[in-house]
C-alpha positions in Angstrom: 0.2 0.4 0.0 0.9 3.8 -0.8 3.1 5.7 2.1 2.3 8.8 -0.3 1.7 12.0 2.2 -2.2 13.0 2.0 -2.8 15.8 -0.7 -4.2 18.2 2.2 -1.3 17.2 4.4 1.0 17.9 1.3 -1.0 21.6 1.0 -0.8 22.5 3.9 3.1 22.2 5.0 3.4 23.7 1.3 1.7 26.8 2.7 3.0 26.8 6.2 6.6 26.5 4.4 5.5 29.5 2.5 4.5 31.4 6.1 8.0 30.3 7.6 10.4 32.0 4.2 8.0 35.2 4.4 8.5 35.4 8.3 12.3 35.0 8.0 12.4 37.3 5.0 10.1 40.1 6.7 12.0 39.4 10.1 15.6 40.3 8.2 12.9 43.3 6.2 12.1 44.6 9.7 16.2 44.5 11.3 17.3 46.9 8.2 13.9 48.9 8.4 14.7 49.2 12.2 18.7 50.4 11.9 17.6 52.8 9.5 14.6 54.7 11.2 16.7 54.2 14.9 19.3 56.4 12.7 16.8 58.7 10.8 15.0 59.2 13.5 18.4 60.1 16.1 19.7 62.9 12.5 16.0 63.8 12.7 16.1 65.2 16.8 20.0 66.5 16.0 18.6 68.7 13.1 15.5 69.8 15.5 18.0 70.5 18.3 20.7 72.4 16.0 17.3 75.1 15.2 16.6 75.5 19.0 20.2 76.4 19.2 20.3 79.2 16.4 17.1 80.4 18.5 18.8 81.2 21.7 19.4 84.7 23.0 23.1 84.2 24.0 25.3 81.2 24.6 24.1 77.9 25.5 24.2 77.1 29.2 22.4 73.8 30.8 19.3 75.5 31.5 18.8 76.0 27.9 20.3 72.9 27.2 18.0 71.5 29.8 14.8 73.4 28.7 15.5 71.8 25.1 15.9 68.4 26.4 12.5 68.5 28.2 11.5 70.0 25.0 12.5 67.2 22.6 12.2 64.2 25.5 8.8 62.7 24.2 10.8 62.1 20.7 14.0 60.4 21.9 16.4 63.1 23.4 18.3 61.8 26.4 21.3 63.9 26.4 22.6 67.2 25.0 25.9 69.1 25.1 27.2 71.8 22.6 31.5 71.6 22.7 33.7 74.4 21.3 36.5 73.4 18.1 38.6 72.2 21.0 36.4 70.0 22.7 35.5 71.9 25.5 32.1 71.4 27.2 30.7 74.7 26.8 27.0 73.0 28.1 25.4 70.3 28.7 22.2 68.6 29.7 21.0 65.0 30.9 23.7 61.7 31.2 25.7 60.5 28.7 25.6 56.8 27.9 28.1 57.1 24.9 31.8 58.7 24.0 33.2 60.7 21.2 32.9 58.8 18.4 36.7 60.4 17.6 37.8 62.4 15.0 36.9 63.2 11.0 33.7 64.2 8.8 31.3 66.8 9.9 28.7 64.6 11.1 29.7 61.2 13.4 26.9 58.2 14.2 27.7 55.4 16.9 25.6 53.7 19.2 26.1 53.3 22.5 23.8 50.7 24.5 20.2 51.3 23.0 20.9 54.9 22.1 22.3 56.6 18.7 24.7 59.3 19.3 25.1 62.0 16.8 27.8 64.4 16.9 27.7 67.4 14.0 29.8 70.1 13.5 27.6 73.3 13.1 29.3 77.2 12.3 26.5 79.3 14.2 25.8 83.0 14.1 24.5 84.5 17.2 23.7 88.4 18.2 27.2 87.4 20.7 29.1 86.2 18.2 29.7 83.7 15.2 31.8 80.3 16.0 32.1 76.3 14.6 30.6 74.4 17.3 30.0 70.4 18.0 25.9 69.6 19.1 26.3 66.3 20.8 22.9 64.1 21.3 22.0 60.8 22.5 18.5 59.6 21.4 16.6 56.6 22.3 14.5 55.0 19.3 11.4 55.3 20.9 9.8 55.4 17.4 12.2 52.1 16.0 11.0 50.9 18.9 7.6 51.2 18.5 7.4 50.2 15.1 9.8 46.7 15.9 7.4 45.7 18.7 4.2 46.0 16.2 6.8 44.1 13.3 7.5 41.7 16.2 4.0 40.9 17.0 2.8 40.6 13.4 5.8 37.8 13.1 4.7 36.0 16.1 1.4 35.9 14.6 2.8 34.6 11.7 5.1 32.0 13.5 2.2 30.7 15.1 0.1 30.3 12.2 3.1 28.4 10.3 3.4 26.5 13.5 -0.3 25.8 13.9 -0.1 24.5 10.0 2.6 22.5 10.2 0.8 20.8 13.5 -1.9 20.1 11.6 0.2 18.9 8.4 1.5 16.4 11.2 -1.2 15.2 12.5 -3.2 14.8 9.3 -0.2 12.2 8.0 -0.1 10.9 11.4 -3.7 9.6 11.4 -3.4 8.9 7.6 -1.0 6.2 8.5 -2.6 5.0 11.4 -5.2 4.5 9.2 -3.1 3.0 6.3 -1.7 0.5 8.7 -5.4 -0.1 10.3 -6.3 -1.6 6.8 -3.3 -3.1 6.4 -3.8 -4.9 9.6 -6.9 -6.1 8.6 -6.8 -7.2 5.1 -4.3 -9.6 6.6 -6.3 -10.7 9.4 -9.1 -11.7 6.7 -6.7 -12.9 4.2 -5.3 -15.2 7.2 -8.9 -16.2 8.5 -9.7 -17.4 5.3 -6.3 -18.9 5.0 -7.3 -20.3 8.5 -10.3 -21.9 7.7 -9.0 -23.3 4.1 -6.1 -24.9 6.0 -8.4 -26.7 8.8 -10.9 -28.0 6.4 -7.7 -29.5 4.2 -6.1 -30.4 7.4 -9.0 -32.3 8.7 -10.3 -33.6 5.7 -5.7 -35.4 4.7 -5.9 -36.6 8.6 -7.6 -39.9 8.6 -6.4 -41.0 5.1 -3.1 -39.6 5.4 -2.9 -42.2 8.8 -4.0 -45.0 6.7 -1.7 -44.5 4.2 0.8 -44.1 6.5 0.0 -47.4 8.1 0.0 -49.4 5.5 3.3 -48.2 4.0 4.9 -48.9 7.4 3.2 -52.7 7.4 4.5 -52.8 3.5 8.5 -51.7 4.7 8.3 -54.0 7.3 6.9 -57.0 5.3 9.6 -56.6 2.8 13.3 -57.8 2.6 15.9 -55.5 4.4 18.4 -53.7 1.4 16.0 -54.8 -1.3 14.2 -51.8 -3.6 10.6 -52.3 -3.0 11.4 -52.0 0.6 13.6 -48.6 -0.1 10.6 -47.1 -2.5 8.3 -48.3 0.5 10.2 -46.2 3.2 10.1 -43.6 1.0 6.2 -43.5 0.9 6.0 -43.4 4.7 8.7 -40.8 5.1 6.6 -38.6 2.6 3.4 -39.1 4.5 5.3 -38.2 7.5 5.8 -34.5 6.1 2.3 -34.4 5.1 1.5 -35.8 8.7 3.8 -32.6 9.8 2.1 -30.2 7.4 -1.5 -30.9 8.4 -0.1 -30.5 12.2 1.3 -26.8 11.1 -2.1 -26.4 9.8 -3.5 -27.3 12.6 -1.5 -25.2 14.8 -1.3 -22.4 12.7 -5.2 -21.9 12.7 -5.5 -22.8 16.3 -6.8 -20.1 18.4 -8.2 -19.8 22.1 -7.3 -18.1 25.5 -3.6 -18.5 26.6 -2.9 -20.6 29.8 -0.6 -17.9 31.2 1.0 -18.5 34.3 4.6 -17.4 35.8 7.5 -19.2 34.2 11.3 -19.0 34.1 12.2 -17.5 31.0 15.8 -18.6 31.5 15.0 -21.7 32.0 12.8 -22.4 29.1 14.9 -21.1 26.9 17.6 -23.6 28.0 14.9 -26.2 28.1 13.7 -25.1 24.5 17.1 -25.5 23.3 17.3 -29.3 24.5 20.8 -30.6 23.1 21.7 -27.8 21.1 24.7 -26.1 22.1 23.7 -21.8 23.2 25.6 -19.2 24.8 22.9 -17.8 27.2 23.2 -14.5 28.2 21.0 -13.9 31.4 22.2 -11.2 33.2 19.3 -9.4 32.9 17.4 -11.9 32.9 13.9 -11.8 35.1 13.1 -14.7 37.7 9.5 -15.1 36.6 7.1 -13.8 33.5 4.3 -14.3 32.8 3.8 -17.0 29.2 1.8 -19.6 28.1 4.8 -21.8 28.9 3.4 -25.0 25.9 3.2 -22.1 23.3 6.5 -20.0 23.7 8.0 -23.7 24.1 6.8 -24.0 20.3 8.3 -20.4 19.6 11.8 -20.7 21.4 12.6 -24.1 19.8 11.3 -22.9 16.0 14.0 -19.8 16.7 16.7 -22.1 17.6 15.9 -24.9 15.3 15.9 -22.2 12.3 19.3 -20.8 13.9 21.7 -24.2 14.4 20.5 -24.5 10.3 21.3 -21.2 9.2 24.8 -21.0 10.3 25.8 -22.0 14.5 27.2 -21.0 16.9 23.7 -20.2 18.1 23.8 -17.4 21.0 20.8 -16.4 23.2 19.4 -13.3 25.1 17.0 -12.7 28.4 16.3 -9.8 29.7 14.0 -7.2 30.8 13.9 -3.4 28.9 11.3 -0.8 29.5 8.8 -3.3 31.2 9.2 -6.1 28.6 10.6 -9.4 28.6 13.5 -9.5 25.3 14.2 -12.9 23.7 16.7 -12.7 21.3 17.9 -15.5 19.8 21.3 -14.8 16.9 22.6 -16.9 14.4 25.6 -16.7 12.4 24.5 -17.5 9.2 24.0 -15.8 6.0 21.4 -13.7 7.3 17.8 -12.1 6.6 17.7 -9.9 3.3 15.6 -6.6 4.1 13.1 -6.7 1.7 12.2 -10.4 3.5 12.0 -9.4 6.7 8.4 -8.8 7.1 7.6 -11.6 4.7 9.5 -14.3 6.6 6.7 -14.1 8.9 3.6 -14.9 6.2 2.4 -18.0 6.1 4.2 -20.4 3.7 6.9 -18.4 2.8 10.5 -20.2 3.3 13.6 -19.8 1.7 14.0 -23.7 2.6 14.1 -26.4 0.1 12.2 -28.9 2.5 9.7 -27.3 5.0 6.3 -26.0 5.2 7.2 -22.2 5.8 4.3 -22.0 8.6 7.1 -22.1 12.0 7.6 -18.3 11.9 3.7 -17.4 10.9 2.7 -19.7 13.6 5.7 -18.3 16.1 4.4 -14.5 15.4 0.5 -15.6 16.0 1.4 -16.9 19.3 4.1 -13.9 20.0 0.8 -11.5 19.2 -1.6 -13.4 21.4 0.9 -12.5 24.7 0.0 -8.9 23.2 3.9 -8.9 22.2 5.7 -8.2 18.9 8.8 -10.7 17.1 11.3 -9.0 14.3 14.4 -10.1 12.9 17.3 -7.5 12.3 21.4 -8.1 11.1 23.2 -7.9 14.5 27.0 -6.2 13.9 29.0 -9.2 13.5 27.0 -11.1 10.6 24.2 -13.3 10.9 20.5 -12.7 11.8 18.9 -11.7 15.2 15.3 -12.6 15.9 13.7 -10.5 18.7 11.0 -11.0 20.9 9.5 -8.6 23.3 6.7 -9.3 25.8 4.9 -7.0 28.2 3.8 -7.6 31.6 0.6 -9.3 31.4 
């Protein structure tokens, strides 16, 4: 089934991405606009100061500068000073934050904290004389701050809208993926149910004739001389009958359902018992003392995995542990491993890479594990081989 993103979610993501791009570009534009408005406001205030100084009847005094400062304070003026050509302060008002910008130019603009410092050289003529003066002012960017605050609110709304759209898109995608997963699971259940009904009928129908065939073939083989070709042929019939009998048993095991007989079981002992005479390296350092399992049916699962591991390539190793309140049982071999494209298919009924076998062993194992509300999967561990991992939550 396709895993494409739903068209509506894709459209929402596209719109959200556009909003994010717009917010980002707008933010950069606002930064540049703030800087331009800030410096422009400072220069405008400085011109207003110059005009006020021209209207004075005498040399600037602290009182006259304080009056100008008070008048222009709503526009951001915070400090005002007049110095002569030698740099001596004639009068000042307010508290300075910055320092002189140094030599050069008729206008010097610098920044100190949140203020813009403007130093302007002017030639003034008054009734009391003429000369060259330096007017120094420090201006708080009142208008620029208001612009930045308004822009920040707009950007925040845009960013919130983009995040909301992205959240909706994520929800739609996740909801669609869950819906598709449920559809796949329902389809799988329908397919397995149909297969189970057919398998059960087939197994019951051939069980009695097969038992008769096997019994008569065994009697025939026993009545023939040892070492003769007829006896060998009769024994082959018996072998094939045994294979068919195993197939019917596997089919019935596959379709068998019902309640589990769960009880506290020692998982380590269960793995050792299932391994039987097969030599395995068992890691039980983090194993629980007991876990609620259907011992008989879980033994069937582990026997199947251990047998498969031995056939794939020894040595066989196992690990029993508790992780995140789940029982973990791992069986690993050192064979060729399972190709990535087959790691889901190997748990489907009748899928097998062996020349002999029914292809039902792992399907039965998956069914039993899922009855325990657990999961089973396979991966490729470092060092080669295949590692089957069972996880079973607490009952």
